[in-house]
C-alpha positions as CSV (number, residue, x, y, z in Angstrom):
1,M,-82.0,-33.4,-23.6
2,S,-80.8,-33.3,-27.1
3,A,-77.4,-33.6,-28.6
4,S,-76.1,-30.5,-30.4
5,K,-75.2,-30.6,-34.2
6,T,-71.7,-31.9,-35.1
7,T,-69.4,-30.7,-37.9
8,R,-69.3,-33.4,-40.5
9,G,-66.5,-34.4,-42.8
10,D,-66.5,-36.0,-46.3
11,F,-68.1,-39.2,-45.0
12,W,-70.7,-39.1,-42.2
13,V,-71.3,-42.1,-40.0
14,G,-73.7,-42.1,-37.0
15,L,-73.1,-44.6,-33.8
16,M,-76.4,-45.0,-32.3
17,V,-76.2,-46.7,-28.8
18,T,-79.4,-47.6,-26.8
19,S,-78.4,-47.5,-23.1
20,P,-80.2,-47.6,-19.6
21,W,-79.4,-44.7,-17.4
22,A,-77.6,-47.1,-14.9
23,A,-75.1,-48.1,-17.4
24,L,-72.9,-44.9,-17.0
25,E,-69.7,-47.1,-16.9
26,R,-70.5,-48.5,-20.3
27,R,-71.2,-45.3,-22.0
28,S,-68.0,-44.0,-20.5
29,L,-66.0,-47.0,-21.8
30,L,-67.5,-46.2,-25.3
31,R,-66.7,-42.5,-25.3
32,R,-63.1,-43.2,-24.3
33,A,-62.7,-46.1,-27.0
34,L,-64.2,-43.7,-29.8
35,S,-61.9,-40.9,-28.8
36,H,-58.8,-43.2,-29.3
37,C,-60.4,-44.0,-32.9
38,Q,-61.2,-40.6,-34.0
39,S,-57.7,-39.7,-35.0
40,N,-57.6,-42.3,-37.5
41,S,-60.9,-41.2,-39.2
42,G,-59.2,-39.1,-41.6
43,A,-61.5,-36.7,-43.3
44,D,-64.5,-38.8,-42.2
45,S,-66.9,-37.8,-39.4
46,V,-68.0,-40.2,-36.7
47,E,-70.7,-39.0,-34.1
48,L,-71.5,-41.1,-31.0
49,L,-75.0,-40.4,-29.6
50,F,-76.7,-42.4,-26.8
51,F,-80.6,-42.8,-26.9
52,M,-82.2,-42.7,-23.7
53,A,-85.5,-43.1,-21.8
54,K,-86.7,-40.3,-19.7
55,P,-84.7,-40.5,-16.3
56,A,-86.5,-41.4,-13.1
57,E,-86.5,-38.6,-10.6
58,S,-83.7,-40.0,-8.7
59,Q,-81.6,-40.1,-11.9
60,E,-82.2,-36.8,-13.0
61,A,-79.2,-35.0,-11.4
62,Q,-76.9,-37.5,-12.8
63,A,-78.6,-37.4,-16.3
64,W,-78.2,-33.5,-16.4
65,E,-74.6,-33.7,-15.3
66,E,-73.7,-36.2,-17.8
67,E,-75.4,-34.4,-20.6
68,A,-73.7,-31.0,-19.5
69,K,-70.3,-32.8,-19.7
70,Y,-70.7,-34.8,-22.9
71,G,-73.6,-33.4,-25.0
72,D,-74.3,-36.9,-26.5
73,L,-77.5,-38.0,-24.9
74,V,-80.9,-37.9,-26.6
75,E,-84.0,-38.6,-24.6
76,V,-86.6,-40.4,-26.7
77,A,-88.9,-41.5,-23.8
78,G,-90.2,-45.1,-23.5
79,P,-89.1,-47.6,-20.9
80,D,-85.6,-47.6,-19.4
81,S,-85.4,-51.3,-19.0
82,D,-87.6,-54.4,-19.4
83,P,-89.3,-56.4,-16.6
84,P,-87.5,-59.4,-15.4
85,V,-88.0,-62.4,-17.7
86,A,-86.6,-66.0,-18.2
87,R,-83.2,-66.4,-19.4
88,D,-84.1,-67.2,-22.9
89,V,-87.1,-64.9,-23.2
90,T,-86.5,-61.6,-25.3
91,Y,-90.0,-60.6,-26.0
92,V,-92.0,-58.5,-23.6
93,L,-95.1,-58.4,-25.8
94,D,-97.3,-56.6,-23.2
95,R,-95.7,-53.3,-23.8
96,P,-92.8,-52.0,-26.0
97,C,-89.4,-53.5,-25.5
98,A,-86.9,-50.8,-24.0
99,R,-84.3,-51.3,-26.8
100,T,-86.7,-51.9,-29.6
101,W,-88.6,-48.6,-28.8
102,R,-85.6,-46.6,-28.6
103,L,-84.1,-48.0,-31.9
104,L,-87.3,-46.7,-33.6
105,Q,-87.7,-43.4,-31.9
106,G,-83.9,-42.9,-32.2
107,S,-84.2,-43.5,-36.0
108,A,-86.9,-40.9,-36.1
109,W,-84.8,-38.4,-34.2
110,L,-81.8,-39.0,-36.6
111,A,-84.0,-38.9,-39.8
112,E,-85.1,-35.4,-38.6
113,N,-82.1,-34.0,-37.1
114,R,-79.3,-35.9,-38.9
115,P,-80.7,-36.3,-42.3
116,E,-77.2,-36.2,-44.2
117,Q,-75.7,-39.0,-42.2
118,D,-74.5,-41.6,-44.7
119,Y,-74.8,-44.6,-42.5
120,V,-76.0,-45.5,-38.9
121,M,-74.3,-48.1,-36.8
122,Y,-76.8,-49.4,-34.3
123,L,-74.7,-50.6,-31.3
124,D,-75.3,-52.2,-27.9
125,D,-73.8,-50.3,-25.1
126,D,-71.8,-53.5,-24.0
127,S,-70.0,-53.6,-27.4
128,F,-66.9,-52.0,-28.8
129,L,-66.4,-51.0,-32.4
130,N,-63.4,-50.8,-34.5
131,V,-64.1,-47.4,-36.2
132,P,-61.3,-47.3,-38.8
133,R,-62.2,-50.7,-40.1
134,L,-65.9,-49.9,-40.1
135,L,-65.3,-46.8,-42.3
136,Q,-63.1,-48.9,-44.7
137,V,-65.8,-51.4,-45.1
138,L,-68.5,-48.7,-45.7
139,R,-66.6,-46.8,-48.2
140,A,-66.3,-50.0,-50.3
141,Q,-70.3,-50.4,-50.0
142,N,-71.5,-47.0,-51.2
143,S,-75.2,-47.8,-51.0
144,D,-77.9,-45.9,-49.0
145,S,-79.9,-49.1,-48.9
146,L,-77.3,-51.0,-47.0
147,A,-78.2,-53.6,-44.5
148,M,-75.2,-55.0,-42.9
149,G,-74.4,-57.3,-39.8
150,Y,-74.1,-60.9,-38.5
151,V,-77.1,-62.4,-40.4
152,M,-79.5,-64.8,-38.8
153,E,-82.6,-66.6,-39.9
154,T,-84.7,-68.4,-37.2
155,E,-88.0,-70.2,-36.7
156,L,-90.2,-68.4,-34.1
157,D,-92.4,-71.4,-33.7
158,W,-90.3,-74.5,-34.1
159,S,-92.9,-77.1,-32.9
160,K,-93.3,-78.6,-36.3
161,T,-89.6,-79.1,-36.9
162,H,-88.8,-82.5,-38.5
163,V,-86.6,-84.9,-36.8
164,C,-84.6,-85.4,-39.8
165,E,-83.6,-82.0,-39.6
166,L,-81.7,-82.8,-36.3
167,C,-80.6,-86.3,-36.8
168,D,-78.1,-87.7,-39.3
169,P,-78.9,-90.4,-40.0
170,C,-82.5,-89.7,-39.4
171,S,-83.1,-93.5,-38.3
172,I,-81.1,-93.1,-35.2
173,C,-83.8,-90.7,-33.7
174,R,-86.8,-92.6,-35.2
175,S,-85.8,-95.8,-33.6
176,E,-85.7,-94.2,-30.1
177,E,-89.0,-95.7,-28.7
178,D,-88.6,-94.0,-25.4
179,L,-88.3,-90.7,-27.0
180,K,-91.1,-91.3,-29.4
181,N,-93.3,-92.3,-26.4
182,F,-92.6,-89.3,-24.5
183,C,-93.1,-86.7,-27.2
184,S,-96.4,-88.5,-28.2
185,Q,-98.1,-86.6,-25.1
186,F,-97.6,-83.1,-26.8
187,D,-99.1,-81.8,-30.1
188,I,-95.6,-81.4,-31.5
189,A,-93.3,-83.1,-34.3
190,M,-90.7,-85.3,-32.9
191,G,-88.0,-82.8,-34.1
192,G,-89.8,-79.9,-32.2
193,C,-90.0,-82.1,-29.0
194,M,-86.3,-82.7,-29.2
195,M,-85.8,-79.0,-29.4
196,A,-88.0,-78.3,-26.5
197,I,-86.2,-80.9,-24.5
198,E,-83.0,-79.2,-25.4
199,N,-84.3,-75.7,-24.6
200,C,-85.6,-76.9,-21.2
201,N,-82.3,-78.4,-20.4
202,I,-80.2,-75.4,-21.2
203,F,-82.4,-72.7,-19.8
204,D,-84.4,-74.3,-17.1
205,G,-82.0,-77.2,-16.0
206,T,-84.8,-79.9,-16.6
207,D,-83.3,-82.9,-18.3
208,I,-85.1,-85.9,-19.8
209,T,-85.2,-87.6,-16.2
210,S,-86.9,-84.5,-14.6
211,P,-90.5,-84.9,-13.6
212,E,-90.8,-81.0,-14.5
213,L,-89.8,-81.6,-18.1
214,P,-93.5,-82.0,-19.4
215,N,-94.6,-78.8,-17.7
216,C,-91.5,-77.1,-19.1
217,I,-92.2,-78.2,-22.6
218,R,-95.8,-77.0,-22.5
219,R,-94.6,-73.6,-21.2
220,K,-92.1,-73.4,-24.0
221,L,-94.8,-74.2,-26.5
222,Q,-97.0,-71.4,-25.1
223,E,-94.2,-68.9,-25.4
224,I,-93.3,-69.6,-29.0
225,R,-96.8,-69.7,-30.0
226,R,-97.6,-66.4,-28.4
227,V,-94.5,-64.8,-30.3
228,A,-95.4,-66.2,-33.6
229,S,-99.0,-64.9,-33.2
230,Y,-97.7,-61.5,-32.4
231,F,-95.5,-61.2,-35.4
232,G,-98.0,-63.1,-37.6
233,S,-95.3,-65.5,-38.8
234,K,-93.8,-68.9,-37.7
235,A,-90.5,-67.6,-38.9
236,A,-88.5,-64.4,-38.8
237,P,-87.2,-62.7,-42.1
238,R,-83.5,-62.1,-42.2
239,W,-82.2,-60.1,-39.2
240,F,-79.1,-59.2,-37.6
241,L,-77.5,-60.4,-34.2
242,G,-78.0,-57.7,-31.6
243,M,-74.6,-56.6,-30.8
244,G,-74.7,-54.3,-33.8
245,W,-75.6,-53.7,-37.3
246,V,-75.3,-50.8,-40.0
247,F,-78.1,-49.4,-42.1
248,G,-78.0,-46.9,-45.0
249,K,-79.7,-43.6,-44.7
250,R,-82.6,-44.7,-46.8
251,I,-83.5,-47.4,-44.3
252,V,-83.0,-44.9,-41.4
253,R,-85.5,-42.5,-43.0
254,Y,-87.9,-45.3,-43.6
255,L,-87.7,-46.4,-40.0
256,G,-88.1,-42.8,-38.8
257,R,-91.2,-42.4,-40.9
258,N,-92.8,-45.4,-39.6
259,S,-91.5,-45.4,-36.0
260,R,-94.9,-45.2,-34.5
261,R,-96.4,-48.0,-36.8
262,L,-93.9,-50.7,-36.7
263,K,-93.9,-53.5,-34.1
264,S,-91.8,-52.7,-31.0
265,R,-93.0,-55.3,-28.5
266,G,-90.5,-58.0,-29.7
267,A,-86.9,-58.3,-29.2
268,A,-85.1,-55.6,-31.3
269,D,-82.9,-57.7,-33.6
270,V,-85.6,-60.3,-34.5
271,S,-88.1,-57.3,-34.9
272,L,-85.8,-55.5,-37.6
273,G,-86.2,-58.5,-39.8
274,F,-89.8,-57.7,-39.9
275,W,-89.2,-53.9,-40.2
276,L,-86.8,-54.5,-43.2
277,A,-89.1,-57.1,-45.0
278,P,-91.5,-54.7,-47.0
279,L,-88.5,-52.7,-48.5
280,E,-87.3,-53.3,-52.1
281,N,-83.8,-53.2,-53.4
282,L,-81.9,-53.7,-50.0
283,R,-78.4,-54.4,-50.2
284,F,-77.9,-57.2,-47.6
285,V,-74.1,-57.6,-46.5
286,S,-73.3,-60.6,-44.3
287,M,-70.4,-59.9,-41.8
288,N,-70.6,-63.5,-40.5
289,E,-67.1,-64.6,-41.4
290,G,-65.0,-63.3,-38.5
291,F,-66.2,-59.7,-38.5
292,F,-68.5,-59.5,-35.6
293,H,-67.6,-61.2,-32.3
294,D,-68.7,-61.8,-28.8
295,H,-66.5,-61.6,-25.9
296,P,-65.0,-65.1,-25.3
297,D,-66.7,-66.3,-22.2
298,D,-68.9,-69.5,-21.7
299,R,-72.1,-67.7,-22.3
300,S,-71.2,-66.4,-25.6
301,H,-73.2,-67.5,-28.7
302,L,-70.2,-67.2,-31.0
303,R,-67.4,-68.4,-28.3
304,A,-66.2,-71.4,-30.2
305,A,-65.3,-69.6,-33.4
306,L,-63.9,-66.6,-31.6
307,H,-61.8,-68.5,-29.0
308,R,-59.8,-70.2,-31.9
309,R,-59.1,-66.9,-33.5
310,Y,-59.0,-63.8,-31.1
311,D,-57.6,-63.0,-27.8
312,P,-58.8,-59.4,-27.0
313,G,-55.7,-58.9,-24.7
314,A,-57.4,-56.1,-22.6
315,Q,-57.3,-56.5,-18.9
316,D,-59.4,-53.5,-17.7
317,E,-62.5,-54.1,-19.6
318,P,-65.7,-55.7,-18.1
319,D,-65.9,-59.4,-18.9
320,E,-69.4,-59.1,-20.4
321,V,-68.3,-56.5,-23.0
322,E,-69.1,-57.8,-26.7
323,W,-66.2,-57.0,-29.2
324,L,-67.1,-56.1,-32.7
325,Q,-64.4,-56.1,-35.3
326,T,-65.4,-54.8,-38.6
327,G,-62.4,-56.2,-40.6
328,D,-60.3,-59.4,-40.5
329,L,-58.6,-60.3,-37.3
């Protein structure tokens, strides 16, 4: 399956969506949303393409029917989905991650088949996009080295985090003898121990009174050190939150040329920090100030800021949809 070429306008933006075959409803929602935005694009062209794994035999009939109807599916092989993992684990490591693989191979396809696209918006299939606002922002950037999104910088191995980074004043935590005694059983800084306790509490339901907490902390340490070993770094270079980001065509071509060489077994959003790190003269643009938002439910990373500013006011979209706004709300 391979999408046909589209007629471009003065300004050409590709929307690259990675999607599993089972998510037909999400793809349909995105198609409908984009069709409403196209009339406001003026002379600019926006092309929506879904990058897919090879369908299973049981999915082939639906896949061919969908492709015949819409003509916007591109098959780039790789896994359709990732194996079940713990709630906070986003790294497969034993084989390419589904989305990470499709982002790289999809970039290679775009570099070969859409070399004249000015920008590519990489989008989750559970995200919506305000296309007119996106075009407005991109026209103001005018850079083929643009890297734009919700910027994150994180430690992959936080075991050596100093306690004073977490406590203010630091003396409060340093005076907690029970905490100090508990943490002394691990090869970990006190601040790292506090982070592990919080991590186990949030994702595993084990609080400071649980007899399972020590084993949980040991598992967390194993996991983060394995990830740091895979990437060869204890910290990730600047990356973009996974709901969506924009790359200029120079970056897309670079990813395309190196799609078989770049790391693909880690989470897609963190991995792209390592993909971009070798490139000179990137134009990083942060969209952290009210431009990119999660849907306001209790699981949202950005719920607090969003809840104060934005009511989506839509009754018929799924609750898990993430909302992207590329402009002031």
